[in-house]
C-alpha positions in Angstrom: -4.8 -34.0 -47.6 -8.3 -33.3 -46.4 -8.4 -34.6 -42.9 -9.2 -32.0 -40.3 -6.7 -33.2 -37.7 -3.5 -34.8 -39.0 -2.4 -38.1 -37.5 0.9 -38.8 -39.3 4.0 -36.8 -38.4 3.7 -33.3 -40.1 6.1 -30.7 -41.2 4.7 -27.2 -40.5 6.3 -23.8 -40.8 6.1 -20.3 -39.6 7.1 -17.8 -42.2 7.3 -14.3 -40.7 8.7 -11.3 -42.4 11.3 -9.3 -40.5 9.6 -6.0 -41.0 9.2 -4.7 -37.5 7.5 -5.9 -34.4 6.1 -9.4 -33.8 2.4 -9.5 -34.4 0.2 -11.4 -32.0 -1.4 -13.1 -35.0 1.9 -14.6 -36.0 2.4 -15.9 -32.5 -1.0 -17.6 -32.5 -0.1 -19.3 -35.8 3.2 -20.4 -34.2 1.4 -21.9 -31.3 -0.8 -23.9 -33.7 2.2 -25.1 -35.6 4.1 -26.1 -32.4 1.0 -27.9 -31.1 0.5 -29.9 -34.3 4.2 -30.8 -34.6 4.4 -32.0 -31.0 1.1 -33.9 -31.2 2.1 -35.9 -34.3 5.8 -36.2 -33.6 6.5 -33.9 -36.6 8.8 -31.0 -37.2 8.2 -27.2 -36.8 10.2 -25.0 -39.1 10.9 -21.3 -39.0 11.5 -19.7 -42.4 12.3 -16.0 -42.7 10.5 -14.4 -45.7 12.8 -11.4 -46.2 12.3 -10.8 -49.9 10.7 -7.4 -49.5 14.0 -5.5 -48.9 12.3 -2.1 -48.7 10.5 -3.1 -45.5 13.3 -5.0 -43.9 14.1 -3.9 -40.3 17.4 -4.6 -38.7 17.0 -6.8 -35.6 13.4 -7.9 -36.4 14.5 -11.5 -37.1 16.0 -11.8 -33.6 12.9 -10.3 -32.1 10.9 -13.1 -33.7 13.0 -15.7 -31.9 13.0 -13.8 -28.7 9.2 -13.5 -28.6 8.6 -17.2 -29.3 11.2 -18.3 -26.7 9.7 -16.0 -24.1 6.4 -17.9 -24.5 8.2 -21.3 -24.4 7.4 -22.1 -28.1 10.2 -24.2 -29.6 11.0 -25.0 -33.2 13.2 -27.7 -34.8 14.7 -26.0 -37.9 15.4 -22.4 -38.9 18.0 -19.8 -39.7 19.2 -19.7 -36.1 19.8 -23.5 -35.8 20.0 -24.9 -39.3 18.5 -28.0 -40.7 18.4 -30.3 -43.7 16.8 -27.7 -46.0 19.0 -24.7 -45.2 19.3 -21.9 -45.9 16.0 -20.8 -44.2 16.1 -17.1 -45.3 14.5 -16.5 -48.6 17.0 -13.8 -49.5 19.6 -16.6 -49.6 17.6 -18.8 -52.0 17.0 -16.4 -55.0 18.4 -18.6 -57.8 15.9 -21.3 -56.9 13.0 -18.8 -57.3 14.3 -17.5 -60.6 14.7 -21.0 -62.0 11.1 -21.8 -61.3 9.8 -18.5 -62.6 11.6 -19.1 -65.9 10.1 -22.6 -66.0 6.6 -21.2 -65.6 7.2 -18.6 -68.3 8.6 -21.3 -70.7 5.5 -23.4 -70.1 3.1 -20.6 -70.7 1.8 -20.7 -67.1 3.3 -17.3 -66.4 4.3 -14.3 -68.6 6.4 -11.1 -68.4 4.8 -7.8 -67.8 6.4 -4.5 -68.8 3.7 -2.1 -67.5 5.0 0.9 -65.7 3.7 1.7 -62.2 2.0 4.8 -63.6 0.1 2.8 -66.2 -1.0 0.2 -63.5 -2.3 3.1 -61.3 -4.3 4.5 -64.2 -5.7 1.1 -64.9 -6.8 0.7 -61.2 -8.4 4.1 -61.1 -10.4 3.3 -64.3 -11.5 -0.1 -62.8 -12.7 1.6 -59.7 -14.6 4.2 -61.6 -16.3 1.5 -63.7 -16.9 -0.6 -60.5 -15.0 -3.5 -61.9 -13.0 -6.0 -59.7 -9.4 -4.9 -59.4 -7.2 -7.2 -61.5 -4.4 -6.8 -64.1 -5.9 -6.3 -67.6 -3.3 -8.6 -69.3 -2.0 -5.8 -71.6 1.3 -7.7 -71.8 0.0 -11.2 -72.2 1.2 -12.8 -75.5 3.4 -9.8 -76.4 7.2 -9.8 -76.9 9.2 -7.0 -75.3 9.7 -5.4 -78.7 5.9 -5.4 -79.3 5.2 -4.1 -75.8 7.8 -1.3 -76.1 5.8 0.4 -78.9 2.7 0.8 -76.6 2.1 3.3 -73.9 3.1 2.7 -70.3 6.2 0.6 -71.0 9.1 0.1 -68.7 12.1 -2.1 -69.3 12.0 -3.4 -65.7 9.7 -6.3 -66.2 8.0 -8.6 -63.7 6.7 -12.1 -64.1 2.9 -12.7 -63.5 1.1 -16.0 -63.1 -1.4 -16.8 -65.8 -4.6 -17.6 -63.9 -7.4 -19.8 -65.5 -10.2 -17.9 -67.2 -13.1 -20.3 -66.5 -14.3 -22.6 -63.8 -13.5 -22.4 -60.1 -10.5 -23.0 -57.9 -11.5 -25.0 -54.8 -9.7 -26.6 -51.9 -10.4 -28.1 -48.5 -9.3 -25.9 -45.6 -8.9 -28.0 -42.4 -10.5 -25.2 -40.4 -13.0 -23.8 -42.9 -14.0 -26.8 -45.0 -14.5 -26.4 -48.8 -13.5 -22.9 -50.1 -14.1 -22.0 -53.8 -13.1 -19.0 -56.0 -14.4 -18.0 -59.4 -11.4 -18.1 -61.7 -12.8 -15.2 -63.8 -12.4 -12.9 -60.9 -8.9 -13.8 -60.0 -5.9 -11.6 -60.6 -2.7 -12.5 -62.4 -0.5 -11.9 -59.4 3.2 -11.0 -59.7 5.5 -13.9 -59.0 8.9 -12.3 -59.6 9.6 -8.6 -59.1 11.7 -6.4 -61.3 14.6 -6.5 -58.9 14.8 -10.3 -59.2 13.3 -11.0 -55.8 10.2 -13.3 -55.7 6.9 -12.2 -54.2 5.3 -14.3 -51.5 3.1 -15.9 -54.2 6.1 -17.7 -55.7 8.6 -18.1 -52.9 6.1 -19.7 -50.5 5.1 -22.4 -53.0 8.7 -23.2 -53.9 9.9 -23.3 -50.4 7.0 -25.2 -49.0 7.4 -27.9 -51.7 11.2 -28.1 -51.4 11.1 -28.2 -47.6 8.5 -30.9 -47.5 5.9 -28.9 -45.7 2.7 -31.0 -45.3 0.5 -28.5 -43.5 0.5 -24.7 -44.0 -1.1 -22.8 -41.2 -1.5 -19.0 -41.8 -3.8 -16.1 -41.0 -7.1 -15.5 -42.7 -5.7 -12.5 -44.5 -3.8 -14.9 -46.8 -7.0 -16.7 -48.0 -7.4 -14.6 -51.2 -3.8 -15.6 -52.2 -4.5 -19.3 -52.0 -5.9 -19.7 -55.6 -2.7 -18.2 -57.1 -0.6 -20.6 -54.9 -2.6 -23.6 -56.0 -2.2 -22.5 -59.6 1.6 -22.5 -59.3 1.5 -25.9 -57.5 -0.5 -27.3 -60.4 1.6 -25.7 -63.1 4.8 -27.1 -61.5 3.2 -30.6 -61.1 3.4 -30.6 -57.3 0.9 -31.8 -54.8 -0.1 -28.9 -52.5 0.0 -29.3 -48.7 -3.1 -29.0 -46.6 -3.7 -25.2 -46.2 -5.5 -23.9 -43.1 -6.4 -20.3 -42.4 -6.8 -19.3 -38.8 -9.5 -16.8 -38.0 -8.8 -13.1 -37.5 -8.1 -11.7 -34.1 -10.5 -9.0 -33.2 -10.6 -6.2 -30.6 -13.3 -5.9 -28.0 -15.9 -4.3 -30.3 -15.2 -7.2 -32.8 -13.5 -4.8 -35.2 -10.2 -5.5 -36.9 -7.0 -4.9 -34.9 -5.3 -1.6 -35.7 -1.6 -1.4 -35.0 -2.1 2.3 -34.2 -5.1 1.9 -31.9 -4.3 -1.4 -30.3 -0.8 -1.6 -28.9 -1.3 -5.2 -27.9 -1.0 -6.2 -31.5 2.7 -6.1 -30.7 3.9 -9.0 -28.6 6.5 -6.8 -26.9 3.6 -4.9 -25.3 2.7 -7.9 -23.3 6.2 -8.1 -21.9 6.4 -4.4 -21.2 3.0 -4.5 -19.3 4.2 -7.4 -17.2 2.1 -10.3 -18.4 3.6 -13.7 -17.5 4.5 -15.7 -20.6 2.7 -18.8 -19.2 -0.5 -16.7 -18.9 -0.3 -15.3 -22.4 0.3 -18.8 -23.9 -2.6 -20.1 -21.8 -4.8 -17.3 -23.1 -3.9 -17.8 -26.8 -4.4 -21.5 -26.2 -7.9 -20.7 -25.0 -8.6 -19.0 -28.3 -7.8 -22.1 -30.4 -8.5 -25.1 -28.3 -10.9 -26.6 -25.8 -9.1 -28.3 -22.9 -11.7 -30.2 -20.7 -11.6 -29.7 -16.9 -10.8 -33.2 -15.5 -12.1 -32.1 -12.1 -15.5 -31.1 -13.4 -17.9 -33.9 -14.4 -20.1 -31.6 -16.4 -19.6 -32.2 -20.1 -18.4 -29.2 -22.1 -16.7 -27.5 -19.2 -13.3 -26.1 -20.1 -10.2 -26.0 -18.0 -9.2 -22.3 -17.4 -5.6 -22.8 -16.5 -3.4 -25.1 -18.6 0.0 -25.3 -20.2 1.5 -26.2 -23.5 1.4 -30.0 -22.8 -2.3 -29.8 -22.0 -2.9 -27.9 -25.3 -1.0 -30.5 -27.3 -3.0 -33.3 -25.7 -6.4 -31.9 -26.6 -5.6 -29.8 -29.7 -7.8 -30.3 -32.8 -7.0 -28.2 -35.8 -10.5 -28.6 -37.3 -12.2 -27.5 -34.1 -10.7 -24.0 -34.2 -13.5 -22.8 -36.4 -13.5 -19.8 -38.9 -15.2 -17.2 -36.6 -13.0 -14.3 -35.4 -11.5 -14.5 -32.0 -11.9 -11.6 -29.7 -8.9 -10.6 -27.6 -10.4 -9.7 -24.2 -7.7 -7.9 -22.1 -9.9 -8.0 -19.1 -10.0 -11.7 -19.3 -6.3 -11.8 -19.8 -5.8 -9.6 -16.8 -7.8 -12.0 -14.7 -5.9 -15.0 -16.0 -2.5 -13.3 -15.4 -3.6 -12.5 -11.9 -4.2 -16.2 -11.3 -0.7 -17.0 -12.4 0.8 -14.2 -10.4 -0.9 -15.5 -7.2 0.5 -19.0 -7.9 4.1 -17.9 -8.1 6.4 -18.4 -5.1 7.4 -15.2 -3.4 11.0 -15.6 -4.6 9.9 -16.2 -8.2 7.6 -13.2 -8.1 10.3 -11.0 -6.6 12.7 -12.0 -9.4 10.2 -11.2 -12.1 9.1 -7.9 -10.5 12.6 -6.6 -9.8 13.3 -5.3 -13.4 10.0 -3.3 -13.3 10.9 -1.9 -9.9 14.4 -0.9 -11.1 12.9 0.8 -14.2 10.7 2.9 -11.8 13.8 3.9 -9.8 13.5 1.4 -6.9 16.6 -0.5 -6.2 15.0 -3.2 -4.2 18.0 -5.5 -3.7 19.0 -3.6 -0.5 15.5 -3.0 0.9 14.6 -5.6 3.5 11.0 -4.7 3.3 10.7 -5.6 -0.4 9.6 -9.2 -0.1 7.4 -8.6 2.8 5.7 -5.8 1.0 5.4 -7.8 -2.2 3.8 -10.6 -0.2 1.0 -8.3 0.8 0.4 -7.0 -2.7 0.7 -10.4 -4.5 -3.1 -10.9 -4.3 -3.8 -7.5 -5.9 -1.3 -7.4 -8.7 -2.6 -8.4 -12.1 0.3 -7.2 -14.3 4.0 -7.0 -13.1 4.1 -3.4 -14.3 1.6 -2.5 -11.5 4.1 -3.5 -8.8 6.1 -0.3 -8.6 3.0 1.8 -8.2 1.5 -0.7 -5.7 4.6 -0.9 -3.6 5.8 2.7 -3.9 4.4 3.8 -0.5 6.5 1.2 1.3 9.7 2.9 0.1 8.9 6.6 -0.2 6.5 9.1 1.4 3.6 10.0 -0.8 1.9 13.3 -1.2 -1.8 13.7 -0.4 -4.4 16.4 0.3 -5.3 17.2 3.9 -8.9 16.4 3.1 -7.9 12.8 2.5 -7.1 12.5 6.2 -10.6 13.4 7.2 -13.1 10.5 6.9 -16.7 11.2 5.8 -18.8 12.4 8.7 -15.9 13.8 10.7 -14.4 17.2 11.1 -10.7 17.9 10.7 -10.4 18.4 14.5 -12.0 15.0 15.2 -9.6 13.4 12.7 -6.7 15.1 14.4 -7.9 13.6 17.8 -8.0 10.2 16.3 -4.5 10.6 14.8 -3.1 11.8 18.1 -4.5 8.7 19.9 -3.2 6.4 17.2 0.2 7.9 17.5 0.2 7.0 21.2 -0.9 3.5 20.5 1.9 3.0 17.9 4.5 4.3 20.3 3.3 2.0 23.0 3.4 -1.0 20.7 6.9 -0.2 19.6 8.1 0.3 23.2 6.7 -3.0 24.3 8.2 -4.9 21.3 4.8 -5.8 20.1 5.2 -4.4 16.6 3.6 -7.4 14.9 0.4 -7.9 13.0 -1.3 -9.5 16.1 0.1 -7.0 18.5 -1.0 -4.0 16.5 -4.4 -5.3 15.8 -5.0 -6.1 19.5 -3.9 -2.7 20.7 -5.9 -0.7 18.1 -9.1 -2.7 18.6 -8.8 -2.1 22.3 -8.2 1.6 21.6 -11.2 1.7 19.4 -13.4 0.2 22.2 -12.0 2.7 24.7 -13.2 5.5 22.4 -16.6 3.9 22.1 -16.0 3.0 18.4 -17.9 -0.2 18.6 -19.4 -0.5 15.1 -17.6 -1.4 12.0 -18.3 2.1 10.5 -16.8 3.9 13.5 -13.8 1.7 13.7 -13.4 2.2 10.0 -13.1 6.0 10.5 -10.3 5.4 13.0 -8.5 2.9 10.8 -9.0 5.1 7.7 -7.2 8.0 9.3 -4.3 5.8 10.3 -4.2 4.2 6.8 -3.9 7.5 5.0 -1.4 9.0 7.5 0.8 5.9 7.3 0.6 5.2 3.5 -0.8 8.3 1.8 -3.5 6.1 0.3 -7.1 5.2 1.0 -6.7 1.7 -0.3 -3.9 -0.7 0.8 -3.4 -4.3 1.9 -4.8 -5.1 5.4 -3.9 -2.2 7.7 -2.1 -4.0 10.4 -0.1 -6.1 8.0 0.9 -2.9 6.2 1.9 -1.2 9.5 4.0 -4.2 10.5 5.9 -4.1 7.2 6.5 -0.4 7.3 8.0 -0.6 10.7 7.7 1.7 13.8 10.1 4.4 12.7 8.5 5.0 9.3 5.0 4.9 10.8 5.9 7.3 13.6 7.5 9.8 11.2 4.5 9.6 8.8 1.9 10.0 11.6 3.8 13.1 12.8 3.8 14.5 9.3 0.0 13.8 9.0 -0.6 15.5 12.3 1.2 18.6 11.1 -0.8 18.6 7.9 -4.1 18.5 9.8 -3.0 21.1 12.3 -2.0 23.5 9.4 -5.4 22.9 7.7 -7.3 23.6 10.9 -5.3 26.8 11.4 -5.9 28.0 7.9 -9.6 27.3 8.3 -9.8 29.4 11.5 -8.0 32.3 9.8 
């Protein structure tokens, strides 16, 4: 198939290896697969490629399912739910791969190789020194085991290698990249079957995609060099290959390759731990691979910033992804996540934030101020993980330096006078049952006028002293809203503590 955007129902697959964390690149491919399957009325298959037993990590398969479900990406067939082509784990399909490897050897399209690891390493070093392309030198091609045994670097643990063509080119049409061609003389005879009887990716992926009726293969750009070997196997077995598309690399902010060590966001679990909403992450990944027009903007070429999976499906075009690398901009994702956080109902936000609060030691279920405080911070929170730090001063007294209580341009004594007056205003408001946002604002503004603090800067000095004394911070939600949520008892106690701190600092300065 050469069409850029499929129209008939497709069968697509995600084929991750259970070797550790779930990479963001795999999730991007899964999103493309799910979008194509939904758009065409096709089927999305998950197949676990667990033939590299040395790298197998217990629990990694379940992590794949959990990560996709968290984002709302659904599939139709797989190890967890079965299907007409079960089993969907490669480790459970070994006889099938051996059968086809033997067929390729019998046809002369593959051959056994008895070279030891030591001999292969010496070969690679010699090629590097001679500035030659790294590829197997075909020492074993055309030899029987008895003939090979008499030569150096022999091991009885043979592998099976594909016999690549010597001349011409291998070309195919990538729905994302267009025509891609490789010089056959430069291609390596890759291993198809390992010495332990397990297939490599180069054999298993071809057999499984054919047997499972996969019509479109979507995978990362890093697999592009493997495609000629796969096409060679398809041709040798007389099978029609599926359309094979390679999504572009995901890049960091400096347009460099993602490093698992330097970029923790390569791991999908990081997004959950940081408190990104799944709908925001899915929206962001969708922005990397699709253009969703904004129906409320008549200007052509204007994209919609916030959209869900159904919008992605409606406008998705595989060929429009393009081969250029996609930069993962966390600042942009923070902004996008903040938009989704602000659109949550307070009850929904409270439910999502509660696990982060509990992890930080705040058992918010019994705190009546939690939802009121959360409502004040909702506009400021970008990641759910920020909630405990943002809300902490509502639930515990915070330490601060005495100098924080003294606004610029004032002395400690002047700050103390402002604090004493503010304490009186708070006591009066509480005594008159006017501890509301409107009541506190009216009383404090009247108090500021009585002190001659008529400009915004002078009122800011008064309100700054109160803010630090009541919260321990110089930046909070609106002051009077914050005081109203904290309550008169907490505010009175904290103002008294602040007064004592200032008095002590003045006393020390005099001494």
